[in-house]
N, C-alpha and C positions, 0 to 999 in steps of 0.2 A: 445571464450567466443564472445555469438552474443548475443542481444536485436535489439526483432521485435516482430511487433505487433499478440495477440491471434491469435490462425485459427480457429476453430473445433474441431482437436483433442485435444489441451493442455484444455477442458472443467475435462475430468478427473484424466488425471495426476496436475491439480490446485489439484481436491479434495480429489487424493492423496498426496500432500503434503502439503497442509493444513493441514490433518489428523493427517500422524507421527511428522511433525515439533508437535502436545503436547501438545503447545501454546493455542490451541481453547476450545472451547467448542460445540457442537453442536451446539446451539444459533446461534455462530458463523458464525459455517462453510454453515451453509444453509444459513446465508445471503451470505456472499461470495459469492457462488454455483447460488445464486442470481440477484446477482450483475454482474456478470460471461455471466451469459447466456441471460443477456442485452441486456449485448456490442456483444454477439454474436447476440442474435434477431433483433433486431434497432441502426448497429454501423455508421447510417445515424442522429440517432437526436441527436452524440456524445455528450452526457450524461452521458458516462459510458468510460473510456479507459481502453485496458490491454495491457503492455507490457513484454513479455516475458526474462527469460536470457536462453538462452540455450549452453549445455555446447558443442565435437566440433563432440561426439560422436549423435547429433540431441538430448539429450535429455536435458527434464527441470527443471532446477533447482532452478529457485525465479521466482518471477514474481510482477507486479504493479498497483494496479487497483486505477485511480483515474478522475477524473470528473469535470467539472464546478461546483463550489455549485451556485443554483437556490437565485435567485434577488439578487447577488449584482453585484459590480464591477468588473469584472474579476478576481474575484477571484476563489481557487480550492481548492477539499481538494485528498487529499492520502486516500486513504481507506483503501487499503492492501499493506501489500511491506512482505510479507514472501521469506526467501529462504532456500532451504534443508540444516538439520544443517551438514549435512556431507562439505558444501562449503560456511559455516557459517565465514566466518572472513579472506576472503579471497578478500571484492573487488565486489560484489555481490551483496549485498546491493546499497551499495556507487551508483555504475554502472546505477542501475534499478533507485534510481533515479535521476541524472542526467541525463537520459537521459526520461526522466516521465517533468527534470528540467527546458531544452533543447524546450523540445515538449509547454511547457505551456508558456515560453514567448516567443514563435513565436506565439504564443493565444493573447500575449498581454496581458497577465497575470499579476492580481498585485502581490498578493500575495497568499503566500502554504499555509494551514491547516494542521495540524495530528493532530488529537485523541490518546489516549490515557492513556491506564489503569497507575497507580501509585502501583499495587501491584510487587514484586518481581518478576512475569513471566515476569514482560516489562520490570522490567530494562536493562536490556542491547539493550533495544531498545530504552528505556530515550536517555539512551547512545547515539548511535547510529544517531541519529539528534541532540544533542546538537555537535554531530563530528560534522558537516552535513550543520549549520550552524544554525541552529534551535534554538527558545528559546522559551520556559513557556510564554504563555501569560495571559492564565487561570490555575485554580482551581473548577471544581468544588466536592465539598466535598459530596459523599455516594454520589455519583450519579450511578454508575453501583451496589455497596448494600454495606452495611453497609464500613467504610475504605477501597473502592475500590472507590479513587475519580477517575475525567475522564481531563484527563490534555490532557491541547488544544498547544503546540505550530504550531509556526508561522516563517514565513519565507518572506523575502520584496524580490522580482525581479523583 
């Protein structure tokens, strides 16, 4: 498994990966693709960074997108981390997160934040973040919709 920066040929593969995962709705997919597009169009802005996990055949099997949080003192957001379901629980998500953390530490990051949903569909994601050393620092009740709370995880780096 190789973790490498985003290249233009990844964009359609990322869309397919997100769609096939089945967790994300149409609006979420649209936002993800806008962010990936911004990362490709304006890399010099360093607003969004995308790392891709590629297997030995060259197939994209996961990605993470993250960036600095504007108006903060070296805090970062993880916007997306998605792994092909066929490769789930094989360490790819952890490796993507580890590469992201190494990158932001080199940028002098203090904290990393991750927002996720409280719904059952995101239970594995919440468990994953906790296993990786992130802790819940805030819950915004009924944020996305009634009974779908925004859970904010954070890790000091």
